[in-house]
Residue frames as a rotation matrix with the C-alpha (Angstrom) as fourth column:
MET 1
-0.918 -0.063 -0.391 -44.02
0.282 0.590 -0.757 132.82
0.278 -0.805 -0.524 -50.25
ILE 2
0.000 0.968 0.253 -47.60
-0.175 -0.249 0.953 132.58
0.985 -0.044 0.170 -49.02
ASN 3
-0.935 -0.156 -0.318 -48.24
0.287 0.196 -0.938 133.14
0.209 -0.968 -0.138 -45.31
ALA 4
-0.260 0.907 0.331 -51.82
-0.533 -0.421 0.734 133.03
0.805 0.014 0.593 -44.06
SER 5
-0.996 0.046 -0.077 -53.61
0.090 0.554 -0.828 132.07
0.005 -0.831 -0.556 -40.86
PHE 6
-0.340 0.939 -0.059 -57.24
-0.181 -0.004 0.984 131.14
0.923 0.345 0.171 -40.31
ALA 7
-0.139 0.374 0.917 -59.55
-0.961 -0.276 -0.033 131.18
0.240 -0.885 0.398 -37.28
LYS 8
0.381 0.244 0.892 -60.22
-0.510 0.860 -0.018 127.45
-0.771 -0.448 0.452 -37.67
ARG 9
-0.611 -0.650 0.451 -58.83
-0.050 0.600 0.798 124.55
-0.790 0.466 -0.399 -39.66
CYS 10
0.530 0.781 -0.329 -59.98
-0.414 -0.100 -0.905 124.41
-0.740 0.616 0.270 -43.29
ASN 11
0.044 -0.438 0.898 -59.25
0.789 0.567 0.238 123.01
-0.613 0.698 0.370 -46.71
LEU 12
0.211 -0.072 -0.975 -57.88
-0.285 -0.959 0.009 125.49
-0.935 0.275 -0.223 -49.26
GLU 13
0.561 -0.158 0.813 -57.54
0.809 0.313 -0.498 125.79
-0.175 0.937 0.303 -52.98
ILE 14
0.025 -0.655 -0.755 -54.54
0.070 -0.752 0.655 127.88
-0.997 -0.070 0.027 -54.06
ASN 15
0.548 0.145 0.824 -54.68
0.817 0.118 -0.564 129.41
-0.180 0.982 -0.054 -57.54
VAL 16
-0.316 -0.571 -0.758 -52.33
0.087 -0.813 0.576 131.76
-0.945 0.116 0.307 -59.36
MET 17
0.423 0.568 0.706 -53.88
0.803 0.126 -0.583 133.32
-0.420 0.814 -0.403 -62.45
ASP 18
-0.771 -0.564 0.295 -52.75
0.636 -0.667 0.388 135.75
-0.022 0.487 0.873 -65.11
LEU 19
-0.752 0.455 -0.476 -54.75
-0.188 -0.841 -0.507 138.94
-0.632 -0.292 0.718 -65.64
GLN 20
-0.539 0.594 -0.597 -56.84
-0.726 0.033 0.687 137.20
0.428 0.804 0.413 -68.33
GLY 21
0.293 0.701 0.650 -58.02
-0.942 0.328 0.072 134.68
-0.163 -0.634 0.756 -65.70
ARG 22
0.535 -0.174 -0.827 -56.00
-0.320 0.864 -0.389 131.72
0.782 0.473 0.406 -66.97
SER 23
0.915 -0.192 0.354 -54.75
-0.282 0.320 0.904 129.44
-0.287 -0.928 0.239 -64.21
ILE 24
0.365 -0.861 -0.353 -50.97
-0.575 0.090 -0.813 129.01
0.732 0.500 -0.463 -64.18
TYR 25
-0.821 -0.545 -0.169 -50.72
-0.194 0.546 -0.815 127.25
0.537 -0.636 -0.554 -60.81
SER 26
0.273 0.918 0.287 -53.25
-0.748 0.014 0.664 125.33
0.605 -0.396 0.691 -58.74
GLU 27
-0.703 -0.460 -0.542 -52.96
0.007 0.758 -0.653 123.23
0.711 -0.463 -0.529 -55.60
ASN 28
0.524 0.839 0.150 -55.28
-0.269 -0.004 0.963 121.95
0.808 -0.545 0.223 -52.89
VAL 29
-0.731 -0.683 0.004 -54.17
-0.201 0.210 -0.957 121.79
0.653 -0.700 -0.290 -49.27
SER 30
0.212 0.857 -0.470 -56.09
0.194 0.434 0.880 120.01
0.958 -0.277 -0.075 -46.53
ASP 31
0.727 0.286 -0.625 -56.79
0.592 0.201 0.781 120.70
0.349 -0.937 -0.024 -42.88
VAL 32
-0.425 -0.897 0.124 -54.70
0.735 -0.422 -0.531 123.84
0.528 -0.135 0.839 -42.28
SER 33
0.689 0.536 -0.488 -55.02
0.710 -0.636 0.304 126.67
-0.147 -0.556 -0.818 -39.79
VAL 34
0.409 -0.652 -0.638 -51.65
-0.356 -0.758 0.547 128.24
-0.840 0.004 -0.542 -40.70
LEU 35
0.849 -0.112 0.517 -50.38
0.504 0.471 -0.725 128.15
-0.162 0.875 0.456 -44.26
THR 36
0.270 -0.829 -0.491 -46.74
-0.548 -0.551 0.629 128.74
-0.792 0.099 -0.603 -45.17
LYS 37
0.572 0.056 0.818 -46.14
0.531 0.735 -0.422 127.78
-0.625 0.676 0.391 -48.76
ASN 38
-0.324 -0.707 -0.629 -43.42
-0.309 -0.549 0.777 128.58
-0.894 0.446 -0.041 -51.28
VAL 39
0.695 0.575 0.431 -44.92
0.288 0.327 -0.900 128.69
-0.659 0.750 0.062 -54.78
VAL 40
-0.423 -0.905 -0.048 -42.30
0.186 -0.139 0.973 128.47
-0.887 0.403 0.227 -57.54
LEU 41
0.737 0.676 0.004 -43.24
0.211 -0.225 -0.951 130.34
-0.642 0.702 -0.308 -60.72
ASN 42
-0.221 -0.965 -0.139 -39.97
0.061 -0.156 0.986 130.02
-0.973 0.209 0.094 -62.66
ASP 43
-0.664 -0.086 0.743 -41.61
0.669 0.374 0.642 129.31
-0.333 0.923 -0.191 -66.02
VAL 44
0.458 0.886 0.071 -43.94
0.844 -0.408 -0.348 132.32
-0.280 0.219 -0.935 -66.17
THR 45
-0.047 -0.382 0.923 -43.40
0.679 -0.690 -0.251 135.62
0.732 0.616 0.291 -67.94
GLN 46
-0.865 -0.269 -0.425 -42.59
0.493 -0.619 -0.611 138.67
-0.099 -0.738 0.668 -65.84
GLY 47
-0.524 0.707 0.474 -45.69
-0.071 -0.592 0.803 140.60
0.849 0.387 0.360 -64.92
ILE 48
-0.616 0.436 0.656 -48.64
-0.786 -0.276 -0.554 140.90
-0.060 -0.857 0.512 -62.58
TYR 49
-0.587 0.419 -0.692 -50.61
0.096 0.886 0.454 137.86
0.804 0.200 -0.561 -61.45
LEU 50
0.084 0.696 0.713 -53.42
-0.862 -0.308 0.402 137.16
0.499 -0.649 0.574 -59.02
LEU 51
-0.904 -0.281 -0.323 -53.13
-0.044 0.812 -0.581 134.81
0.426 -0.511 -0.747 -56.06
LYS 52
-0.015 0.969 0.245 -56.50
-0.795 -0.160 0.585 133.43
0.606 -0.186 0.773 -54.97
LEU 53
-0.983 -0.177 -0.051 -57.07
-0.099 0.740 -0.665 131.38
0.156 -0.648 -0.745 -51.82
THR 54
-0.087 0.996 -0.026 -60.51
-0.718 -0.045 0.694 129.75
0.690 0.079 0.719 -51.56
SER 55
-0.804 -0.157 0.573 -61.56
-0.561 0.517 -0.647 127.96
-0.195 -0.842 -0.503 -48.37
ASP 56
-0.853 0.496 -0.163 -64.02
0.398 0.820 0.412 125.09
0.338 0.286 -0.897 -48.17
SER 57
-0.292 0.770 -0.567 -66.44
0.699 -0.233 -0.676 127.47
-0.653 -0.594 -0.470 -46.42
GLY 58
0.435 0.486 0.758 -66.49
0.898 -0.298 -0.325 129.66
0.068 0.822 -0.566 -49.54
LYS 59
0.745 -0.239 -0.622 -64.33
0.042 -0.915 0.402 132.53
-0.665 -0.326 -0.672 -48.29
VAL 60
0.582 -0.526 0.621 -62.02
0.778 0.137 -0.613 133.97
0.237 0.840 0.489 -50.94
LEU 61
0.512 -0.544 -0.665 -58.85
0.072 -0.744 0.664 136.03
-0.856 -0.388 -0.342 -50.54
THR 62
0.680 -0.292 0.672 -57.30
0.718 0.085 -0.690 137.55
0.145 0.953 0.268 -53.67
LYS 63
0.481 -0.627 -0.613 -53.93
0.067 -0.671 0.739 139.33
-0.874 -0.397 -0.281 -53.76
LYS 64
0.941 -0.286 -0.179 -51.88
-0.253 -0.247 -0.935 140.86
0.223 0.926 -0.305 -56.56
ILE 65
0.486 -0.859 0.160 -48.38
0.280 0.327 0.903 139.43
-0.828 -0.394 0.399 -56.98
VAL 66
0.748 -0.353 -0.562 -45.54
-0.655 -0.532 -0.537 140.63
-0.109 0.770 -0.629 -59.21
VAL 67
0.647 -0.602 0.468 -43.14
0.541 0.795 0.275 138.24
-0.538 0.076 0.840 -60.91
ASP 68
0.846 -0.400 -0.353 -39.90
-0.518 -0.776 -0.361 139.94
-0.130 0.488 -0.863 -61.94
């Protein structure tokens, strides 16, 4: 589950990548100030992945996630 809030409304790109930088999930969301999103990763191998949120203003938030 992704929960994030922003000071003003923005467009976001959501990416989940493996540790080699390969994208395994990508989605664009428009005009949000609060994001609550359930990302289903049923078909991926157990391990550590990176969640990257990129706003249209160029701000980037990266978090480590564990799939078990």
